[in-house]
C-alpha positions as CSV (number, residue, x, y, z in Angstrom):
1,M,112.4,85.3,70.5
2,A,113.6,88.7,72.6
3,T,115.4,90.2,69.6
4,N,113.2,89.2,66.9
5,G,110.1,89.9,68.7
6,I,111.2,93.2,69.4
7,Q,112.4,93.9,65.7
8,R,109.2,92.1,64.7
9,I,106.8,94.4,67.1
10,A,109.1,97.4,65.5
11,E,108.6,96.4,61.6
12,L,104.3,96.2,62.3
13,A,104.5,99.1,64.3
14,N,106.9,101.3,61.7
15,V,109.3,102.7,64.3
16,T,112.5,102.1,65.9
17,K,113.5,99.1,68.2
18,G,114.4,102.1,71.1
19,T,110.5,103.1,70.3
20,V,109.6,99.9,70.9
21,D,111.9,99.3,74.1
22,R,110.1,102.4,75.1
23,A,106.5,101.3,75.1
24,L,107.2,98.3,76.6
25,H,109.0,99.0,80.0
26,G,106.7,102.4,80.5
27,R,109.7,105.2,79.6
28,P,108.8,108.5,78.5
29,G,109.9,110.0,75.1
30,I,106.5,108.7,72.7
31,S,103.3,109.4,72.6
32,V,100.4,108.4,73.8
33,A,98.9,107.0,70.7
34,T,102.4,105.3,70.0
35,R,102.5,103.6,73.2
36,K,99.2,101.9,72.9
37,K,99.7,100.8,69.3
38,I,102.8,99.0,70.0
39,L,101.3,97.5,73.2
40,R,98.8,96.2,71.3
41,I,100.8,94.5,68.7
42,A,103.1,93.1,71.5
43,K,99.9,91.8,73.0
44,R,98.8,90.0,70.0
45,L,101.9,88.5,69.3
46,A,102.5,87.3,73.0
47,Y,105.9,88.7,73.7
48,T,107.5,88.9,76.9
49,P,111.2,89.6,77.2
50,H,113.2,87.4,79.5
51,P,114.0,89.3,82.6
52,A,118.4,88.4,81.8
53,A,117.2,90.1,78.4
54,R,116.0,93.2,80.2
55,V,119.3,93.5,82.3
56,L,121.4,93.0,79.7
57,S,119.3,96.1,77.6
58,I,119.8,98.5,80.9
59,G,123.4,97.6,81.0
60,R,124.8,98.7,84.2
61,A,121.9,101.3,85.3
62,S,119.5,99.7,88.0
63,L,116.3,100.6,87.8
64,R,114.8,102.0,91.4
65,I,111.7,101.6,93.1
66,G,110.8,104.1,96.1
67,I,109.7,102.8,99.1
68,C,107.7,105.4,101.4
69,I,105.7,104.1,104.4
70,P,105.9,104.6,108.1
71,E,108.6,104.2,110.5
72,E,105.8,104.4,113.6
73,L,103.7,101.3,114.1
74,H,107.2,99.0,113.9
75,L,104.5,95.9,114.9
76,F,103.0,96.1,111.5
77,Y,105.5,98.2,109.5
78,D,108.8,96.1,110.5
79,P,107.2,93.2,109.2
80,M,106.2,94.6,106.0
81,R,110.0,96.3,105.5
82,A,110.9,92.3,105.8
83,G,109.0,91.4,102.8
84,I,110.4,94.5,100.6
85,F,113.9,93.8,101.6
86,D,113.7,89.9,100.8
87,E,112.1,90.7,97.8
88,A,114.6,93.5,96.9
89,R,117.2,90.8,97.5
90,R,115.9,88.1,95.2
91,L,115.6,90.8,92.6
92,R,119.5,92.1,93.2
93,G,120.9,90.4,90.0
94,L,118.1,91.5,87.8
95,G,119.3,95.6,88.3
96,V,116.6,96.5,90.6
97,E,117.6,98.8,93.6
98,I,115.0,99.5,96.8
99,V,115.1,103.8,97.8
100,Y,113.7,103.7,101.1
101,L,112.4,106.8,102.2
102,P,110.4,106.3,105.2
103,V,107.8,109.0,106.7
104,P,108.4,109.1,110.7
105,L,104.3,109.4,111.3
106,F,102.0,107.8,109.8
107,G,99.9,110.2,107.4
108,A,102.2,112.8,107.9
109,G,104.6,113.8,105.7
110,E,104.3,111.4,102.6
111,K,103.5,114.2,100.1
112,E,107.4,115.5,100.3
113,R,108.6,111.9,100.3
114,V,106.9,110.9,97.2
115,I,108.4,114.0,95.4
116,E,111.9,113.8,96.8
117,L,112.0,110.2,95.6
118,L,111.2,111.4,92.1
119,D,113.9,113.9,92.1
120,R,115.9,110.7,92.5
121,G,115.1,109.2,89.3
122,V,112.9,106.4,90.8
123,N,111.4,104.1,87.6
124,A,108.3,103.0,90.2
125,L,107.3,103.6,93.7
126,A,104.7,102.2,96.4
127,V,103.7,104.7,99.3
128,T,101.4,104.1,102.6
129,P,98.8,107.0,101.8
130,G,97.7,107.7,105.8
131,N,96.8,111.0,104.2
132,P,95.4,110.6,100.8
133,K,94.3,113.9,99.9
134,S,97.5,115.3,100.8
135,V,99.4,113.1,98.9
136,R,97.6,113.0,95.7
137,P,99.2,115.4,93.7
138,A,102.2,114.0,94.6
139,I,101.0,110.3,92.9
140,E,99.1,112.1,89.8
141,R,102.7,113.6,89.5
142,A,104.9,110.2,89.5
143,E,102.2,109.0,86.7
144,K,102.2,111.4,84.2
145,K,105.8,111.1,84.6
146,N,105.1,107.4,83.9
147,V,106.5,106.0,87.2
148,R,103.8,103.5,88.4
149,V,102.5,103.8,91.9
150,I,100.9,101.2,94.2
151,C,99.7,102.7,97.5
152,L,100.4,100.1,100.4
153,T,97.8,98.7,103.4
154,T,95.6,101.9,102.4
155,D,94.5,103.0,99.4
156,A,94.5,106.9,97.5
157,P,91.8,105.4,95.4
158,Q,91.1,109.0,93.5
159,S,94.8,109.9,93.0
160,G,95.0,107.9,89.5
161,R,97.5,105.4,91.4
162,S,98.5,102.5,89.5
163,G,97.5,99.8,92.0
164,V,96.5,99.1,95.5
165,V,98.1,96.0,97.4
166,C,96.4,95.4,101.0
167,V,93.5,93.7,102.9
168,D,89.9,94.7,101.3
169,P,89.0,97.2,104.5
170,K,85.3,96.8,103.6
171,L,85.8,92.4,104.1
172,S,87.7,93.2,107.3
173,G,85.1,95.3,108.8
174,H,82.3,92.5,108.2
175,L,84.9,90.0,109.1
176,A,85.1,91.7,112.4
177,A,81.4,92.6,113.1
178,E,80.2,88.5,111.9
179,L,83.4,87.3,114.5
180,M,82.6,89.7,117.3
181,A,78.6,88.8,116.9
182,K,79.5,84.9,117.8
183,F,81.2,85.9,121.1
184,V,78.7,88.3,122.2
185,R,74.9,87.5,123.7
186,P,72.0,89.1,121.3
187,G,71.1,92.9,121.8
188,A,74.6,93.8,123.1
189,K,76.6,96.7,122.6
190,A,80.2,97.2,120.6
191,A,82.6,99.7,120.0
192,L,85.1,100.4,117.6
193,I,88.6,101.7,118.3
194,T,90.3,102.9,115.2
195,G,92.9,105.1,113.4
196,M,92.6,108.5,111.9
197,H,89.5,108.6,109.9
198,T,91.4,110.7,107.2
199,A,92.6,107.1,106.4
200,E,90.8,105.1,103.5
201,E,91.5,101.9,105.1
202,H,90.5,103.0,108.4
203,R,87.2,104.9,107.6
204,L,86.2,101.9,105.1
205,K,86.8,99.1,107.8
206,T,84.6,101.7,110.4
207,E,81.7,101.8,108.0
208,A,81.6,97.9,107.1
209,F,81.9,97.0,110.7
210,C,79.1,99.3,112.1
211,E,77.0,98.6,108.8
212,R,77.4,94.6,109.2
213,F,77.1,94.0,113.2
214,P,74.0,94.8,114.0
215,T,72.6,92.6,111.4
216,E,74.8,89.9,112.3
217,C,73.9,90.0,116.4
218,A,70.0,90.2,117.0
219,G,69.3,93.4,118.6
220,G,73.1,94.6,118.7
221,K,73.8,98.4,118.7
222,I,77.1,100.3,118.2
223,A,78.0,102.3,121.3
224,A,81.0,104.3,120.3
225,V,83.4,104.7,117.5
226,L,86.6,106.0,118.9
227,E,89.6,107.7,116.6
228,A,92.9,107.4,118.6
229,H,95.4,108.2,116.1
230,E,97.6,105.4,117.1
231,S,98.3,106.7,119.9
232,E,99.0,104.2,123.3
233,E,98.1,107.0,125.8
234,E,95.1,108.2,123.4
235,S,93.9,104.7,123.0
236,Y,94.3,103.8,126.9
237,R,92.5,106.7,128.2
238,K,89.6,106.7,125.4
239,T,89.4,102.9,126.5
240,S,89.1,103.5,130.2
241,E,86.3,106.2,129.4
242,L,84.7,103.9,127.3
243,L,84.7,101.4,129.7
244,A,83.4,104.2,132.3
245,E,80.4,105.1,130.2
246,H,79.2,101.9,129.2
247,P,79.8,99.7,132.1
248,D,77.6,96.8,130.2
249,L,79.2,96.9,126.8
250,G,79.8,93.5,125.3
251,G,82.7,93.7,122.6
252,I,85.4,96.1,121.4
253,Y,86.5,95.7,117.7
254,V,90.4,97.5,117.0
255,S,90.9,97.8,113.8
256,T,94.8,99.1,113.8
257,V,97.8,97.1,115.2
258,N,97.7,99.5,118.1
259,C,95.5,97.2,120.8
260,L,97.8,96.3,123.8
261,P,96.7,100.0,125.1
262,V,93.4,98.5,124.5
263,C,94.6,95.0,126.5
264,R,95.7,97.2,129.6
265,A,92.9,99.3,129.5
266,L,90.6,96.5,129.9
267,S,93.0,94.6,132.7
268,A,93.1,97.9,134.9
269,H,89.3,98.3,134.8
270,K,88.9,94.2,135.4
271,R,86.6,93.6,132.6
272,A,89.1,92.0,130.4
273,G,87.8,88.5,129.4
274,K,84.4,90.3,130.2
275,V,84.5,92.4,127.0
276,Q,84.8,90.7,123.9
277,L,88.4,91.9,121.9
278,I,88.5,91.2,118.2
279,T,91.9,92.9,117.0
280,T,94.0,93.3,114.3
281,D,97.4,91.5,113.0
282,L,99.2,89.9,114.9
283,F,102.7,90.0,116.8
284,P,104.2,88.2,119.8
285,E,103.5,90.9,122.6
286,M,99.6,89.9,122.1
287,V,100.5,86.5,122.6
288,P,100.1,86.6,126.3
289,H,96.4,88.3,125.8
290,F,95.2,85.4,123.4
291,N,96.5,83.3,126.3
292,R,95.0,85.0,129.0
293,K,91.6,85.1,126.9
294,T,91.5,89.1,126.7
295,I,92.0,88.9,122.9
296,Q,89.1,86.1,121.4
297,A,90.7,86.5,117.6
298,S,92.2,88.9,115.3
299,I,92.0,90.1,111.6
300,Y,95.6,89.1,110.0
301,Q,96.7,90.9,107.6
302,D,100.2,89.5,106.3
303,P,102.3,92.9,106.1
304,Y,105.3,90.6,105.4
305,L,103.5,89.9,102.3
306,Q,102.0,92.9,101.6
307,G,105.5,94.4,101.2
308,Q,106.6,91.6,99.1
309,T,103.9,91.7,96.7
310,A,104.0,95.6,96.1
311,V,107.4,94.8,95.3
312,R,107.3,92.1,93.1
313,L,104.1,93.6,91.3
314,L,106.8,96.9,90.4
315,A,109.6,94.7,89.3
316,D,107.5,92.5,87.1
317,F,105.8,95.7,85.4
318,L,109.6,97.6,85.1
319,L,111.6,93.9,84.0
320,N,109.0,92.6,81.8
321,G,106.4,94.9,81.0
322,I,103.3,93.1,82.6
323,A,100.4,95.3,83.7
324,I,99.8,96.0,87.6
325,P,96.4,95.3,88.7
326,S,94.1,98.0,89.4
327,S,93.3,96.0,93.2
328,S,95.7,93.3,94.7
329,Y,93.6,92.2,97.5
330,L,95.2,89.5,100.1
331,N,92.7,87.3,102.1
332,P,92.6,88.2,105.5
333,G,93.5,85.5,108.2
334,I,91.8,84.5,111.5
335,A,94.1,84.2,114.4
336,L,92.6,82.2,117.5
337,R,94.4,80.7,120.3
338,S,94.1,77.7,118.8
339,N,96.7,78.7,115.5
340,L,98.7,81.2,116.7
341,L,101.9,79.4,116.1
342,L,100.9,79.0,112.1
343,F,101.3,83.1,111.9
344,R,104.7,84.5,110.7
345,E,104.7,87.1,113.5
346,V,105.0,85.2,116.6
347,Q,107.3,82.4,115.4
348,R,110.3,84.7,115.0
349,N,111.3,87.9,114.8
350,G,109.6,90.1,112.4
351,G,111.8,93.2,112.7
352,A,113.1,94.1,108.6
353,E,116.8,94.4,108.5
354,R,117.5,97.0,105.8
355,P,120.2,95.0,103.2
356,A,123.3,97.2,102.5
357,H,122.5,97.8,99.1
358,A,119.4,99.5,99.8
359,A,119.0,103.3,99.1
360,A,118.1,105.3,101.8
361,H,117.9,108.7,103.2
C-alpha cells in the first residue's frame, strides 16, 4: 500500500506527498506541527514504507550513517567495528552507506569528529561519548538538524541524543559486586579499577559496585577506586601500589576492557589467584588468565552486537521511519572458565575489516 498510503496520508493532512515523505523520514523543510500531524495520521493508518520503495524514492543517492568510535582499546572496539560493518554489508542494497570517522583516543576529539560528519552530510550517526560534556553541543547541533544520534557503549544523557545502545552500566556494577561477594570471604576488602570518571559508563559502574558490594558481602569494604585512564602503564603501576598498600586485599573489579596489566601485576606480586579478579568483556588474550585462575569471571558486554544494533536502529529509522528507542540495553553475559568457548571473541579473530564501500577519513 506504499503509494496509496502516502497519497492517503497527504489527503488527510492536506499536504503534498513530498511533505509526507519528509515527515516520515525525518528530513528538514517542514514545521514541527506538520510533522507531528503527519506522523499521527501514519500511525493511525498503520503505514510502514517498504524498504524497496524507500530505495526507489531516493534514487541513486545514498543514506549516510556516520560512525565515531575510538581506534584505541582495539580489544573491545575491533569486535564493535565488525558488527557495524557486517550490518553495513546487509544494508548495501538498500542505499545505506557508512561514513567511518574514528577518534584516536577514548574521550578525545569526538566533538570535532561529529561536526565533521555533519559537514559531510550524514543523515544519522553513532558516537561513543567518552567526554559527554565536550561532545554535547555537537550532538545537540545534529539533533536540531534532524540528524538522529545514538550514543554507543556509553551515554551522554543531557545531550538530547535520540538513543543509547549499551549494557546498562548500573546493572554491570551490581552484577560485578554480587559475583565478587561469591568469591571472597565475609568482611573482605575489594578495589575497583576504572577508566575515566568523565565517561558516564565508568562513573555509573563505579557507583553501582561501591553501593552494592558492602550489602552483598557481609562486612565487605571498598579499599580503593582507581582511575587508570585506559592506560596499560598506569593500570599496572596503580595495581602494584594497591597490592603493596593492601596486603589483605580480597578482590579487584576492573570495569573496563583494560585488564591485562592488572593480571600482570597480580602475577608479578605473587597474588594471582589469591586476589579474586572480576573483569569486563572477553578476548583471546584473557583465556590463559582464566585457565590459571587469575580471572574468576568477566562481565560480557557483546561489543559486536552493540555496533550491529546501533546501525540497525539508525537504518530502520532512515528507511522505514521507525522510532529510535531512547535506550536499548543489552543483557550482560557472565564469562567463566566453563563457558569461555561459547563467546564469539574467543572462537575467532574479533577484528573488524573495513569494507571497501565504507567512506573513511
